[in-house]
C-alpha positions in Angstrom: -0.3 0.0 0.0 1.1 3.4 -0.9 2.1 5.5 2.2 0.5 9.0 2.2 2.8 12.1 2.2 1.7 15.4 4.3 3.4 18.4 4.4 2.7 20.8 7.2 3.8 24.3 6.6 3.9 25.9 9.9 4.8 22.7 12.0 6.3 24.6 15.5 3.1 25.6 17.0 0.6 24.0 19.0 -1.9 22.7 16.1 1.2 21.7 13.9 2.7 19.5 16.5 -0.6 17.8 17.3 -1.6 17.7 13.6 2.0 16.0 13.1 1.0 13.2 15.7 -2.2 12.8 14.3 -1.1 12.1 10.8 1.8 9.7 12.0 -0.6 7.7 13.9 -2.7 7.3 10.4 0.5 6.1 8.9 1.6 9.1 7.0 4.9 10.4 6.2 5.2 13.7 7.5 7.3 16.6 6.3 6.9 19.6 8.5 8.4 23.1 7.8 9.5 26.3 10.0 10.9 29.8 8.9 14.4 28.5 9.5 14.8 24.9 10.8 18.5 25.4 12.0 17.2 28.4 14.5 13.7 26.6 15.6 13.9 24.7 19.0 10.9 22.5 17.9 9.7 22.0 21.8 6.1 20.9 20.6 7.4 18.2 18.8 10.2 17.0 21.4 7.0 17.2 24.1 5.0 14.8 21.9 8.2 12.9 21.2 7.9 12.6 17.9 10.5 15.1 16.4 12.6 12.1 15.0 9.7 11.0 12.9 9.2 14.1 11.0 11.5 15.2 7.8 12.0 19.2 8.9 12.4 21.9 6.0 12.8 25.5 6.2 10.0 27.4 4.1 9.6 31.0 4.0 5.9 31.3 3.1 6.0 34.8 1.8 8.5 33.9 -0.7 6.9 32.2 -4.0 10.2 30.3 -4.8 10.8 28.7 -1.0 7.2 27.8 -1.4 7.6 26.3 -4.7 10.9 24.5 -3.8 9.5 22.9 -0.9 6.3 21.7 -2.2 8.6 20.2 -5.0 11.0 18.3 -2.7 8.2 17.1 -0.4 5.7 15.9 -3.3 2.6 15.4 -0.8 -0.6 14.4 -1.0 -1.9 16.8 1.4 -0.8 20.0 2.4 -1.6 21.7 5.7 -1.2 25.6 5.9 -0.8 26.4 9.8 1.8 29.0 9.1 1.7 32.9 9.2 1.0 35.3 12.1 -0.9 33.9 15.0 -1.6 37.0 17.3 -4.7 39.0 16.6 -3.1 41.7 19.0 0.3 41.7 17.2 -1.6 42.4 13.9 -2.4 45.8 15.3 1.2 46.5 15.8 2.5 44.5 12.6 -0.6 44.9 10.0 1.7 44.4 6.9 3.1 41.1 8.5 -0.2 40.1 9.0 -1.2 40.7 5.4 2.0 39.1 3.8 2.2 36.0 6.1 -1.5 35.0 6.1 -3.0 36.5 2.6 0.3 36.5 0.7 1.4 33.1 2.0 -1.9 31.3 1.5 -1.9 32.7 -2.4 2.2 31.6 -2.9 0.7 27.8 -2.0 -2.3 28.2 -4.4 -0.6 29.3 -7.3 2.3 26.5 -6.6 -0.3 23.7 -6.5 -2.0 25.2 -9.6 1.4 25.4 -11.7 2.6 22.0 -10.8 -0.6 20.5 -11.7 -0.5 17.9 -9.2 -3.8 16.3 -7.4 -2.7 17.8 -4.1 -5.3 18.3 -1.3 -4.9 21.5 0.6 -6.3 22.8 4.2 -5.9 26.2 5.2 -6.3 27.5 8.7 -9.3 29.9 9.0 -10.2 31.9 11.9 -13.1 32.7 14.0 -11.9 36.3 14.0 -13.4 36.9 10.7 -17.1 36.7 12.0 -16.2 39.7 14.1 -18.7 39.6 17.0 -21.2 37.2 16.9 -23.5 38.1 19.9 -25.5 35.3 20.9 -25.9 33.5 18.1 -23.2 31.1 17.0 -21.6 31.6 13.6 -22.1 28.9 10.8 -20.6 28.5 7.4 -23.2 31.0 6.1 -22.6 33.8 8.7 -21.1 36.8 6.8 -17.6 37.7 8.0 -17.1 41.1 9.7 -13.3 41.2 10.5 -12.0 43.9 13.2 -8.3 43.4 13.0 -5.6 43.0 10.5 -5.2 39.3 11.4 -9.0 38.8 10.6 -8.9 40.6 7.3 -6.0 38.5 6.2 -7.7 35.4 7.4 -10.8 36.3 5.7 -8.8 37.2 2.4 -7.1 33.8 2.4 -10.4 32.3 2.8 -11.9 34.2 -0.3 -8.6 33.2 -2.2 -9.3 29.2 -1.4 -12.9 29.3 -2.6 -11.8 31.4 -6.0 -9.0 28.9 -6.7 -11.3 25.9 -5.9 -13.8 27.2 -8.1 -11.8 28.5 -11.1 -9.3 25.8 -11.2 -10.8 22.5 -9.6 -8.4 22.8 -6.6 -9.2 20.5 -3.7 -8.9 23.3 -1.2 -10.7 24.0 2.1 -10.7 26.3 5.0 -11.3 25.0 8.6 -12.9 28.2 10.4 -11.7 27.2 13.9 -13.0 28.8 17.1 -10.2 29.1 20.1 -8.7 26.0 20.5 -6.4 25.2 23.6 -4.0 22.7 25.0 -0.8 22.3 27.5 1.2 23.3 24.2 -0.1 26.7 24.1 2.7 29.4 24.9 2.0 31.8 27.7 1.5 34.8 25.4 -1.9 33.3 25.0 -4.3 34.3 27.5 -5.5 31.0 28.4 -1.9 29.4 29.4 -1.1 32.8 31.2 -4.1 32.4 33.5 -3.3 28.8 34.1 0.6 29.3 34.6 -0.2 32.1 36.8 -2.6 30.1 38.7 -0.4 27.3 39.3 2.5 29.7 40.3 0.4 31.3 43.1 -0.6 28.3 44.4 3.4 27.2 44.4 4.2 30.5 46.1 6.1 31.3 42.7 4.1 34.4 41.8 1.9 37.0 43.8 -0.6 38.7 41.1 -1.9 38.3 37.7 -2.5 41.1 35.2 -5.2 40.7 32.5 -7.0 42.8 30.2 -10.9 42.7 29.5 -12.7 39.9 31.5 -16.0 40.3 30.2 -15.3 39.0 26.5 -16.9 36.0 25.8 -15.5 33.1 23.5 -15.8 29.5 22.4 -12.9 27.4 23.8 -12.4 23.8 22.5 -9.5 21.3 23.0 -6.5 21.5 20.2 -6.4 17.8 19.7 -9.7 17.1 18.5 -9.6 20.3 16.2 -6.6 18.9 14.2 -8.7 15.7 13.9 -11.0 18.0 12.2 -8.9 19.5 9.8 -7.4 15.7 8.8 -11.5 14.8 8.2 -12.0 17.8 6.1 -9.1 16.4 3.7 -10.7 13.1 3.6 -13.9 14.4 1.6 -13.8 13.8 -2.1 -15.6 17.2 -2.6 -13.7 20.0 -0.8 -15.8 22.3 1.5 -15.4 24.9 4.1 -16.2 24.2 8.0 -16.7 25.9 11.1 -14.9 23.7 14.2 -16.2 25.0 17.6 -18.0 23.7 20.7 -21.2 25.8 20.3 -20.8 27.0 23.9 -19.5 30.2 25.2 -18.1 31.4 28.3 -16.4 34.8 29.5 -12.9 35.1 30.3 -13.8 35.8 33.9 -15.4 32.1 33.7 -12.0 30.8 32.6 -10.3 32.5 35.4 -12.7 31.6 37.9 -12.6 27.8 37.2 -8.8 27.9 36.6 -8.2 29.7 40.1 -10.7 27.1 41.6 -8.9 24.0 40.4 -6.0 25.2 42.5 -8.4 26.0 45.4 -7.8 29.9 45.1 -10.3 32.9 45.0 -9.3 34.5 41.8 -10.6 37.8 42.8 -7.8 38.0 45.6 -4.9 37.7 43.0 -6.5 39.1 39.7 -5.5 43.1 38.5 -7.0 44.6 35.4 -4.5 46.4 33.5 -6.1 48.9 31.0 -3.1 48.6 28.5 -4.0 44.8 27.8 -7.3 46.2 26.2 -7.1 46.0 22.3 -7.9 48.8 20.0 -10.8 46.9 18.6 -12.1 44.1 20.9 -14.6 41.3 19.7 -17.3 41.2 22.8 -18.7 38.0 22.1 -17.8 34.6 19.9 -19.1 31.5 19.5 -19.7 28.7 16.6 -22.1 26.2 15.8 -20.1 23.0 15.0 -23.3 21.4 13.4 -22.1 20.5 10.0 -18.9 19.4 10.6 -20.6 16.8 13.3 -23.1 15.6 10.6 -20.9 15.8 7.5 -17.3 14.9 8.7 -18.6 12.5 11.4 -16.4 14.8 14.1 -17.3 13.7 17.2 -19.0 16.1 19.9 -15.8 18.4 20.9 -14.5 18.7 24.6 -15.9 22.1 25.9 -14.5 24.8 28.3 -14.7 22.7 31.7 -12.9 19.7 30.3 -10.3 22.0 28.5 -9.4 23.9 31.9 -9.4 20.9 33.8 -6.8 18.9 31.3 -4.8 22.2 30.8 -4.3 22.5 34.8 -3.7 19.4 35.3 -0.9 19.4 33.2 0.4 22.4 34.5 0.0 21.2 38.1 2.6 18.5 37.2 5.1 20.7 35.5 5.1 23.4 38.4 4.5 20.6 41.0 1.7 21.9 42.7 
């Protein structure tokens, strides 16, 4: 039986590592890229103990020739694009980088696939940020985009590029519109990991206070390993399509904080301070998605919701900090 080959562009992050593990478990030969293999630590791959099972190459997604050479060299059956700027907040400070690494990077991959004219399947990482503020109505695949940040504008552009190439050239290309998804592999610059790490350190006597921004925002938080499974399921469809990946439940950041501190038997109100400088220029108040289509069409199992996510992340952090 022929072994399937996958190329994960942007393998160093949370999703890239979990996706690599999932594909390896399915018998794939996996090639993964970072901007500079020699300078990258690949901590997440090491944590999952799979680094030696993955072929690693350098790719600059903004550089068409770099993307062309990588795809030609890897000769993949499936390409997963998880690269590009990942921070909404940073995109306000570096908007050009957001557009170039997300929108132009996606266009480079699409053009290479088109020019090589091989039956490659392409998954592109979309974002719930494209919907803007969903209010109390869970967004589905038909909900109009209303991006509020350079990051969301770039992700929206990439999504429409995917649709255009799919319709114009018959490419097997799809977008997973993922809502927030977390795991122990999240770096501390993400607020969820910052909260849980801080709570554990306060419990251990290593920290006194935690500074946060707007606690009233509400999000739909899921479990990252389940979300990468949805990515793979999308690529197995004979007819490519786009899917919202979410839990369907939203809770406030205040809820996330309270439950995280509660795990460590702490009263969060004694330790959390609000820092106005952490507020974003154009914050989304509420974001929640409807995963019904993914559950029905892909056979994706009902995802773990926020309570399970907090429990698993806190348990892992408690081990590493020895609380």
